[in-house]
VEXDREN-2710 file (C-alpha; in Angstrom, 1 decimal):
% VEXDREN-2710
k/r/px/py/pz
1/MET/43.6/118.6/155.5
2/ILE/42.0/121.7/158.0
3/ALA/44.3/121.9/160.7
4/GLY/42.6/121.0/163.5
5/VAL/39.7/118.3/161.6
6/PRO/40.4/115.2/161.4
7/ARG/39.7/113.4/158.2
8/MET/36.3/111.9/157.6
9/ALA/36.8/108.5/156.3
10/ARG/35.2/108.1/153.2
11/ALA/31.3/106.4/153.8
12/PRO/31.0/103.6/150.4
13/SER/28.7/104.7/148.2
14/SER/25.5/102.9/146.5
15/ARG/26.4/103.1/143.2
16/ARG/29.8/101.4/142.7
17/SER/30.8/97.2/143.8
18/GLY/33.2/98.9/145.1
19/LYS/35.5/96.5/142.2
20/SER/37.7/98.9/139.9
21/GLN/37.0/97.6/136.2
22/PRO/40.5/96.1/135.0
23/GLY/42.6/97.9/133.6
24/ARG/41.4/100.8/133.4
25/VAL/43.5/104.1/135.0
26/HIS/42.6/106.5/136.7
27/GLY/45.8/108.8/137.0
28/GLU/48.9/109.2/134.2
29/VAL/48.8/106.5/131.6
30/GLN/51.9/104.5/131.8
31/GLY/54.3/103.9/129.0
32/GLY/53.4/106.5/127.0
33/ARG/50.1/109.6/125.7
34/GLY/48.6/106.9/122.8
35/ALA/45.3/107.9/125.5
36/TRP/45.6/111.3/126.2
37/GLU/45.8/111.8/122.2
38/ALA/43.3/110.1/121.7
39/VAL/41.3/112.1/124.3
40/HIS/42.1/115.0/122.5
41/SER/41.7/114.5/118.6
42/LEU/38.1/113.6/120.6
43/VAL/37.4/116.5/121.9
44/ARG/39.0/118.7/118.9
45/ALA/36.3/117.8/117.0
46/ILE/33.7/119.1/119.5
47/PRO/31.7/121.9/117.3
48/ARG/31.8/125.4/118.6
49/GLY/28.8/125.7/120.4
50/ARG/28.3/122.2/121.7
51/VAL/29.8/120.4/124.3
52/MET/30.6/116.7/125.8
53/THR/31.0/115.2/129.2
54/TYR/33.9/113.3/130.8
55/GLY/31.7/110.4/131.3
56/GLN/30.0/110.6/127.6
57/ILE/34.6/110.6/126.9
58/ALA/35.5/107.6/128.7
59/GLY/32.6/105.7/127.8
60/LEU/33.7/106.6/123.6
61/LEU/36.8/105.1/124.9
62/GLY/36.1/101.8/126.3
63/ASN/35.2/103.4/130.0
64/LEU/40.1/102.5/129.3
65/LEU/40.5/105.9/131.3
66/SER/37.6/107.4/134.0
67/PRO/36.0/110.3/134.0
68/LYS/38.7/112.2/136.2
69/ALA/41.6/110.8/134.4
70/ILE/39.3/112.9/131.7
71/GLY/39.7/116.1/133.2
72/TRP/43.4/115.0/133.8
73/ALA/43.9/114.8/130.2
74/MET/41.9/118.4/129.8
75/HIS/45.0/119.9/132.2
76/SER/47.7/118.5/129.9
77/CYS/46.0/119.8/126.4
78/PRO/48.1/121.7/123.9
79/GLU/46.4/124.7/122.9
80/ASP/44.8/123.9/120.1
81/VAL/42.6/121.4/122.4
82/PRO/38.9/123.4/122.9
83/TRP/38.8/122.0/127.0
84/HIS/36.3/124.0/127.7
85/ARG/34.2/122.6/125.3
86/VAL/34.0/119.8/128.7
87/VAL/32.0/119.5/131.3
88/ASN/30.5/117.5/134.1
89/ALA/28.0/114.9/133.9
90/SER/25.7/117.7/135.5
91/GLY/26.6/120.3/132.6
92/ALA/28.4/122.3/134.7
93/CYS/31.9/124.0/134.8
94/SER/34.6/122.5/136.9
95/THR/37.3/124.3/136.2
96/ASP/36.5/127.1/138.9
97/ARG/38.0/124.8/141.1
98/ARG/41.7/124.6/139.7
99/GLY/44.1/127.5/141.1
100/ASP/45.8/127.8/137.3
101/LEU/42.6/128.7/135.8
102/PRO/40.6/132.1/136.4
103/PRO/37.2/131.9/138.1
104/GLY/34.3/131.6/135.0
105/LEU/36.7/131.1/132.4
106/GLN/35.4/128.3/131.3
107/ARG/31.9/129.4/131.7
108/ALA/33.4/132.8/129.9
109/LEU/34.5/130.5/126.6
110/LEU/31.6/128.7/126.4
111/GLU/28.6/131.4/126.4
112/ALA/30.7/133.4/123.6
113/GLU/30.2/130.1/121.6
114/GLY/26.6/130.7/121.9
115/ILE/25.9/128.0/125.4
116/PRO/23.4/129.6/127.9
117/PHE/23.7/128.8/131.3
118/ARG/20.9/128.3/133.8
119/LEU/20.6/130.0/138.0
120/ASP/21.9/127.2/139.4
121/GLY/25.2/127.8/136.5
122/THR/24.7/124.4/134.4
123/LEU/23.6/124.5/131.1
124/ASP/21.1/121.8/128.9
125/LEU/22.8/119.0/128.5
126/ALA/19.9/117.6/126.3
127/ARG/20.6/120.4/124.0
128/HIS/23.8/121.0/123.7
129/ARG/25.9/117.7/124.6
130/TRP/27.6/116.7/121.4
131/GLU/27.3/112.9/120.2
132/PRO/30.5/111.9/117.6
133/PRO/28.6/110.4/114.6
134/SER/31.3/107.5/114.0
135/LYS/31.7/104.2/116.0
136/PRO/33.5/104.4/119.5
137/VAL/37.6/104.3/119.7
138/SER/38.4/101.9/121.3
139/LEU/42.1/101.7/122.8
140/ARG/42.4/98.0/123.6
141/PRO/44.1/95.7/121.1
142/ARG/41.8/94.4/119.0
143/GLY/41.1/90.3/119.3
144/GLY/41.5/90.9/123.1
145/ARG/45.6/89.9/124.3
146/PRO/48.5/91.4/122.3
147/ARG/50.1/89.0/120.7
148/ALA/53.8/87.7/121.3
149/ARG/56.4/88.8/119.4
150/ARG/58.3/85.8/117.3
151/LYS/61.8/85.4/117.3
152/GLY/64.7/85.5/114.7
END
């Protein structure tokens, strides 16, 4: 909040129903890092010179994680994860808003891999988006609900 400026209420979006998907995670995954590991594995597979979007990754993981949570997973990723190959839905770099990275770093890393940017700061997703060849990964237990443990 800017000093002296009241906080404005956010207008409801016409794109959203206002209902959250059941079990969808928008923040830190409770009880483990399995979801983050799935994100990191998928991002490690993105080839040099190609990108994926936060929403695309969320979709491939069954939409259990929101695109924003994918961004948080990238923020805390191990050094061997090519975080710079994940861009927003417009094909732009979202990392310039972060205070812990030099402005322009993500773009420079992508340009070094041969990805050109338009004058508006976006890349051509139709040309550079990577689609994994395998089936989507599910973070939900097979068969719906987890099985109850037997006693004894």
